[in-house]
C-alpha positions in Angstrom: -25.3 39.3 26.0 -23.2 37.1 28.4 -19.5 37.6 27.2 -18.0 34.9 26.6 -14.9 34.0 28.7 -11.4 33.3 26.7 -8.5 31.7 27.9 -5.5 33.5 29.0 -2.3 33.1 27.0 -0.6 31.9 30.0 -3.3 29.1 30.4 -2.5 28.4 26.9 1.3 28.2 27.5 0.4 25.8 30.5 -1.7 23.8 28.4 1.0 23.6 25.7 3.6 22.5 27.7 1.2 19.8 29.9 0.3 18.1 26.3 4.1 18.3 24.9 4.8 16.5 28.2 2.3 13.9 28.4 3.1 12.9 24.4 6.9 12.9 25.3 6.0 10.7 28.4 4.0 8.3 26.3 6.3 8.1 23.9 9.4 7.4 25.9 7.3 4.5 28.0 5.6 3.2 25.0 8.7 3.1 22.6 12.4 2.4 23.6 11.6 1.9 27.3 9.1 -0.7 26.3 6.9 -0.7 29.2 3.8 -1.8 30.5 0.6 0.0 29.7 -0.4 1.2 33.3 3.5 2.4 33.1 3.2 4.2 30.0 0.0 6.2 31.2 2.1 6.8 34.5 4.9 8.3 32.5 2.6 9.9 30.0 1.1 11.8 33.6 4.4 12.5 35.1 5.8 14.2 32.0 2.4 16.0 31.9 2.6 17.0 34.9 6.3 18.3 34.5 5.3 20.2 31.2 2.7 22.0 33.2 5.0 22.5 36.0 7.7 24.3 34.1 5.1 26.1 31.5 4.0 27.9 35.2 7.4 28.3 36.4 8.3 30.2 33.0 5.2 32.4 33.5 6.0 33.8 37.3 10.2 33.4 35.5 10.5 35.3 32.7 12.6 32.8 31.5 10.9 31.5 28.5 13.8 31.0 26.6 14.7 27.8 28.9 11.4 26.2 28.1 11.7 26.6 24.7 15.5 24.8 24.6 13.5 21.8 26.8 11.1 21.3 23.7 13.8 21.5 21.7 15.3 18.8 23.8 12.0 17.1 23.5 11.5 17.1 20.2 15.2 16.2 19.4 14.6 12.9 21.7 11.2 12.0 19.5 13.5 12.3 16.3 16.6 10.5 17.6 14.0 7.7 18.3 12.6 7.4 15.1 15.5 7.9 13.1 18.2 5.6 14.7 16.4 2.7 14.2 15.6 3.2 10.7 19.1 3.7 10.1 20.0 1.0 11.9 17.9 -1.2 9.5 19.3 0.5 6.1 15.4 2.3 5.7 17.1 5.9 5.4 20.8 7.1 5.2 21.1 4.8 1.5 23.5 1.8 2.4 27.2 2.3 0.7 27.4 1.5 -2.5 30.8 0.2 -1.8 30.3 -4.2 -1.2 32.8 -4.5 1.8 31.0 -1.1 4.1 27.0 -2.5 2.3 28.2 -5.8 3.9 28.9 -4.7 7.2 26.0 -2.4 7.5 23.7 -4.8 6.1 25.2 -7.4 9.0 24.3 -4.7 11.7 20.7 -4.6 10.2 20.5 -8.1 10.8 22.0 -8.3 14.1 19.6 -5.8 15.2 16.0 -6.7 13.4 16.3 -10.8 12.8 14.9 -12.6 14.8 15.2 -16.7 14.3 19.1 -16.9 14.5 18.6 -18.9 18.0 15.9 -21.0 16.0 18.1 -21.4 13.0 21.0 -22.5 15.4 23.3 -19.3 13.4 26.1 -17.4 14.4 25.3 -14.2 13.1 29.2 -13.2 13.6 30.7 -16.6 12.1 28.3 -16.7 9.1 29.3 -13.0 8.2 33.0 -13.6 8.9 33.0 -16.6 6.9 31.4 -14.5 3.4 33.7 -11.5 4.4 36.6 -12.6 2.2 34.2 -13.3 -0.9 33.3 -10.1 -0.5 36.2 -8.2 -0.5 37.1 -9.8 -3.9 33.7 -9.5 -5.4 34.2 -9.3 -9.3 31.0 -6.8 -9.4 27.9 -6.3 -8.1 26.2 -9.1 -9.4 29.1 -11.0 -7.8 27.9 -9.5 -4.3 24.2 -10.1 -4.8 25.4 -13.8 -5.6 27.5 -14.1 -2.7 24.9 -11.9 -0.3 21.8 -14.4 -1.6 23.8 -17.6 -1.1 25.2 -16.6 2.7 21.0 -15.6 3.5 19.9 -19.1 2.2 22.1 -20.8 4.7 19.3 -19.1 6.9 16.5 -21.3 5.5 13.9 -18.7 5.7 11.9 -18.4 2.9 11.3 -14.8 4.1 15.0 -14.0 3.9 17.1 -13.6 0.7 17.7 -11.9 -2.5 15.0 -10.5 -3.9 16.0 -8.4 -6.7 17.1 -9.3 -8.9 15.1 -12.9 -8.6 17.0 -16.4 -8.3 15.7 -17.5 -11.3 16.6 -14.3 -13.2 18.4 -15.4 -16.7 17.4 -19.3 -16.5 15.2 -21.1 -18.6 12.3 -23.1 -17.4 12.0 -25.9 -19.8 8.9 -27.4 -17.2 7.9 -27.1 -13.9 7.8 -30.0 -11.3 6.3 -30.4 -8.2 6.9 -33.7 -5.2 4.0 -36.0 -4.7 5.5 -38.3 -2.0 8.8 -39.1 -3.1 8.3 -38.5 -6.7 9.5 -35.3 -8.9 6.4 -35.3 -11.5 6.1 -32.6 -14.3 3.4 -30.0 -13.9 3.4 -27.2 -16.4 5.2 -27.8 -19.9 6.6 -25.3 -21.8 6.4 -25.5 -25.4 10.3 -26.7 -26.2 9.6 -29.5 -23.7 6.3 -30.0 -24.9 7.8 -30.5 -28.4 10.5 -33.1 -27.1 8.1 -35.0 -26.0 8.1 -34.3 -22.5 4.3 -34.5 -21.2 2.6 -33.5 -17.9 2.9 -36.5 -15.1 6.1 -37.7 -16.1 8.3 -38.6 -13.4 11.9 -37.3 -13.3 14.8 -39.8 -12.7 17.7 -38.2 -13.8 18.8 -34.4 -14.4 22.0 -33.9 -16.7 22.9 -37.5 -15.1 22.4 -37.1 -11.6 19.7 -39.3 -9.8 17.1 -36.7 -9.2 17.7 -36.6 -5.6 21.2 -36.2 -6.1 20.2 -33.1 -9.0 18.0 -31.1 -6.1 21.1 -31.0 -3.6 22.9 -29.5 -6.8 20.8 -26.8 -7.4 22.0 -23.5 -6.0 20.9 -22.5 -2.6 19.2 -19.5 -3.4 16.6 -21.4 -5.6 16.3 -24.4 -2.9 16.5 -22.4 0.3 13.2 -22.6 2.7 11.9 -22.2 6.0 11.1 -26.0 6.6 11.9 -29.4 4.6 8.8 -29.3 2.6 9.0 -25.7 1.4 12.9 -26.5 0.6 11.6 -29.7 -1.6 8.7 -27.8 -3.2 10.9 -24.9 -4.4 13.9 -27.2 -5.5 11.1 -28.9 -7.4 9.6 -25.9 -8.9 13.1 -25.2 -10.9 14.4 -28.8 -11.5 14.3 -28.2 -15.1 15.1 -25.4 -15.6 19.0 -24.2 -16.6 21.1 -20.7 -17.3 23.1 -23.2 -19.7 22.4 -23.7 -23.0 20.7 -27.0 -22.3 19.5 -29.5 -20.2 19.0 -33.6 -20.2 17.1 -35.4 -18.4 15.5 -38.8 -18.1 12.2 -39.5 -17.1 9.4 -42.2 -17.0 5.7 -41.8 -17.6 3.0 -43.9 -19.3 5.3 -44.9 -22.7 7.9 -45.7 -20.5 11.7 -44.8 -19.4 13.0 -42.0 -21.9 16.2 -39.3 -21.7 15.3 -36.1 -23.2 17.7 -33.2 -24.8 16.1 -29.4 -24.0 17.9 -26.8 -25.7 17.0 -23.3 -25.0 16.5 -20.8 -27.7 19.1 -18.4 -29.1 17.4 -15.5 -27.1 15.7 -16.7 -23.9 13.7 -13.7 -22.1 14.8 -13.7 -18.7 12.4 -14.7 -15.7 10.7 -11.8 -14.0 11.9 -10.5 -10.6 10.0 -11.9 -7.2 8.7 -8.0 -7.2 6.6 -8.2 -10.5 3.9 -9.9 -9.5 2.2 -12.9 -11.2 -1.6 -12.2 -12.0 -3.6 -14.9 -9.9 -6.8 -15.5 -11.0 -10.4 -14.3 -9.0 -11.7 -15.9 -5.9 -14.9 -18.0 -7.0 -17.1 -19.5 -5.5 -19.1 -22.5 -6.6 -21.9 -25.2 -5.3 -20.6 -28.7 -5.7 -22.9 -31.5 -6.4 -23.1 -32.7 -2.9 -24.8 -29.0 -2.4 -21.2 -28.1 -0.6 -19.8 -24.7 -1.5 -16.4 -24.5 -2.5 -14.4 -21.1 -2.9 -10.7 -20.8 -4.0 -8.7 -18.4 -2.5 -5.8 -18.0 -4.8 -3.4 -15.4 -2.7 -4.6 -12.8 -0.1 -2.6 -10.0 -1.8 -3.6 -6.3 -1.6 -3.4 -3.2 -3.7 -3.4 -4.2 -7.4 -6.7 -4.0 -10.1 -8.2 -7.0 -7.5 -10.2 -6.5 -4.5 -10.0 -9.9 -2.7 -12.1 -8.9 -0.2 -14.9 -8.4 -2.6 -14.4 -10.7 -4.7 -14.8 -13.1 -1.6 -17.8 -12.0 -0.2 -19.4 -12.0 -3.6 -18.3 -15.9 -4.0 -19.5 -16.5 -0.1 -22.8 -14.3 -0.7 -24.0 -17.0 -3.3 -23.4 -19.9 -0.5 -24.6 -18.9 2.3 -27.6 -21.5 2.5 -24.9 -24.4 1.9 -24.9 -27.2 4.4 -21.2 -26.8 4.7 -18.0 -24.6 2.7 -14.6 -25.7 1.8 -12.2 -23.4 1.6 -9.4 -24.4 -1.2 -6.0 -22.4 -0.3 -3.8 -24.8 -1.9 -0.9 -23.0 -3.7 -2.1 -19.6 -1.6 1.5 -18.0 -0.9 0.2 -15.4 1.4 -0.5 -11.7 0.8 -1.8 -9.6 3.8 -3.4 -9.9 7.1 -5.5 -6.5 6.0 -7.0 -9.3 3.5 -7.0 -12.5 4.7 -8.5 -10.7 8.6 -11.4 -9.5 6.9 -12.2 -12.7 4.9 -11.8 -14.6 7.8 -14.3 -12.6 9.6 -17.0 -13.4 7.9 -16.6 -16.8 9.9 -17.0 -15.7 13.4 -19.5 -14.0 15.5 -16.9 -13.0 17.7 -13.9 -11.5 17.8 -10.7 -13.6 18.1 -7.1 -12.9 18.7 -5.4 -15.8 17.4 -1.6 -14.9 18.0 1.2 -12.3 17.9 4.4 -11.1 16.4 7.4 -10.9 18.5 9.6 -7.8 17.2 13.3 -8.1 18.0 13.5 -4.2 16.7 11.3 -1.5 18.3 10.7 0.4 15.0 8.8 3.8 14.9 6.5 2.3 11.7 5.2 -0.1 14.4 4.7 2.5 17.6 8.2 1.1 18.4 5.8 -2.1 19.7 7.9 -5.6 20.3 5.0 -7.2 20.5 1.3 -7.2 18.0 -1.6 -8.7 18.5 -3.4 -10.5 15.2 -7.2 -10.3 15.5 -9.9 -11.1 13.4 -13.2 -8.9 13.7 -16.7 -10.3 12.5 -17.9 -9.7 9.3 -21.8 -9.6 8.6 -23.5 -11.8 7.2 -21.7 -14.7 9.4 -21.6 -17.6 7.5 -21.8 -20.2 10.8 -22.2 -23.4 8.7 -19.1 -26.0 9.3 -15.7 -25.3 7.4 -13.3 -27.1 5.9 -9.7 -26.0 4.8 -7.9 -27.4 1.8 -4.2 -26.9 2.7 -0.3 -28.1 1.7 3.1 -27.3 1.0 2.5 -23.7 -0.7 0.5 -22.3 2.4 3.1 -19.7 3.4 2.7 -16.2 5.3 -0.4 -14.5 5.6 -2.3 -17.5 4.2 -0.9 -19.8 7.6 -2.2 -16.8 9.5 -5.4 -17.3 8.1 -5.2 -21.4 8.9 -4.1 -20.4 12.4 -7.1 -18.1 13.0 -9.3 -20.6 11.7 -7.9 -23.9 13.5 -7.1 -22.6 16.4 -10.3 -21.0 16.9 -12.3 -24.5 16.5 -13.8 -22.9 13.3 -12.0 -25.0 10.9 -10.8 -28.2 10.0 -7.7 -28.7 7.8 -7.3 -31.5 5.2 -4.0 -32.2 3.1 -0.5 -31.9 3.7 1.5 -30.1 6.0 2.1 -26.4 5.4 5.2 -24.3 4.5 5.9 -22.9 8.1 6.9 -19.4 7.0 6.4 -16.3 9.3 8.6 -13.3 9.0 6.9 -9.7 8.7 9.9 -8.7 6.5 12.0 -5.4 5.9 14.2 -4.7 2.7 17.8 -3.5 2.6 19.2 -2.1 -0.5 22.6 -3.3 -2.1 24.8 -1.6 -4.4 23.5 -1.5 -7.8 20.0 -1.6 -7.6 19.7 -5.3 -5.7 17.7 -5.8 -2.9 17.6 -8.4 0.1 14.7 -8.8 2.5 14.8 -10.6 5.8 12.4 -11.5 8.7 11.7 -9.6 11.7 8.7 -10.7 13.5 8.4 -14.1 14.7 4.6 -15.2 14.7 3.7 -17.2 17.9 0.2 -19.2 17.6 -1.6 -18.5 21.4 -0.1 -21.7 22.7 3.1 -20.2 21.9 4.2 -22.5 19.1 6.1 -20.7 16.4 5.2 -21.3 12.6 8.1 -20.3 11.4 10.0 -24.2 10.1 7.3 -26.2 11.8 4.0 -25.2 9.7 0.3 -26.4 10.5 -0.1 -30.1 10.3 -3.4 -31.0 8.9 -6.5 -32.9 10.8 -6.8 -35.2 7.8 -3.4 -35.8 5.9 -4.3 -36.8 2.4 -1.1 -38.4 0.3 -1.5 -37.9 -3.1 -0.1 -40.4 -5.7 1.3 -40.2 -9.3 -1.7 -42.1 -10.9 -4.1 -39.5 -9.0 -1.9 -36.6 -10.5 -1.7 -38.3 -14.1 -6.0 -39.1 -13.9 -6.6 -35.4 -12.9 -8.4 -37.3 -9.4 -8.4 -34.8 -6.5 -8.1 -36.9 -3.4 -8.2 -33.6 -1.2 -11.3 -32.6 -2.2 -12.6 -35.9 -1.8 -11.4 -36.5 1.8 -12.8 -33.2 2.1 -16.4 -34.1 1.3 -16.3 -37.5 3.2 -15.2 -35.3 6.4 -18.3 -33.1 5.6 -21.0 -35.8 5.0 -19.9 -37.8 8.4 -21.1 -34.8 10.2 -24.0 -35.5 11.5 -25.2 -36.8 8.3 -26.0 -32.9 7.3 -25.5 -33.7 3.5 -27.8 -35.2 1.1 -27.9 -38.5 0.3 -25.9 -38.1 -2.9 -23.0 -38.7 -1.1 -24.4 -42.7 -0.5 
């Protein structure tokens, strides 16, 4: 029987040093240096060669202890490359519980990682210096949270601000409103407001004696901060009929005429859940319209939890594969995760498509120290190849906008509706004293032509302007416009449109 040759200990030792040197070279090139792919390979090979030579040298010259010190040095470099960036963004070594110290570390974290100071035309040093005296005199943790929240709201970034406690905590929402054209219209009505005579579709004229536009501006900046004018107006409208006081007086007009209503909160008003507590959204559903078109509603792209959004979508689409066209209703979809949205988009592609990239100011180990990350849709079968229309609006944000960009910039879909919110951030979180939490953007998403989504949004191919009468009557001009557009595509639809 032929003996199997085993590598000698010396060979294994040299191989170990080669691999360690190669890995260290790759890490330094890929991470802190941010070198090109070819240079990363060169650095890896150089490190591997140096490691192998060092291992061989230690074999012929018995000074292996020096090599072990070299190994420790390599491991120290790797540890520092990992720990230092995480410390700089406040992820490890908890920030101080002292507001003034915590505030300075927050400034360093934003200076290191926040990508939009130039876009927001904001001088970081001046911004923090302006709020520093308030921080020094903060009465307690809650006061500090408020100060930080107001400061971050000045950045007008929907991904940057006070995360916990929610800006809505302690406020009573008698109703929520939405902006329709120039009007602020009552949407969801609570029991107290309903009993007082407020109805869905009422147009708000004034709040606590202020004309509506003045009342919107008087709201706390924390409640109305957003990445674009359309997002800021939508957020302000949502909270305009809420208060942290005992009562609120509003003047509205509706089919029955103009009236003034006083709304008083109950003795014990439950605090609004924090933003970290997700409101359960309905499932993704599909239906076949009278026209024969398919309609699929996608409320969000959230990952985790009890729902499997990808599976829900697959069920909805699989029942509509024979439809002559499909409308995806994304209205109100505020985002989620590209780990959900990209696979969903993959059902409409037969070849891979890279639709944009994030640029990172800070090189973080959890991202492989990358300065750039490309977003790519990979096809999933069975593929739907028919016409596709997306219904979009000012509530589409973050991952929802990634999804829209993927389908629009590939030429795969047409959009109908209104300008989206315009926000991309890949946010990081930072801890405040007493359990508070803020988040801030760390990645700037660019479309393939270099256009930023942040602050701009995505304009629809077919713009639809709603009226208050549409809202009151329960009409859906977006869906009507989408069906009409589909009908114009080579007369593919049945005569039910005639």
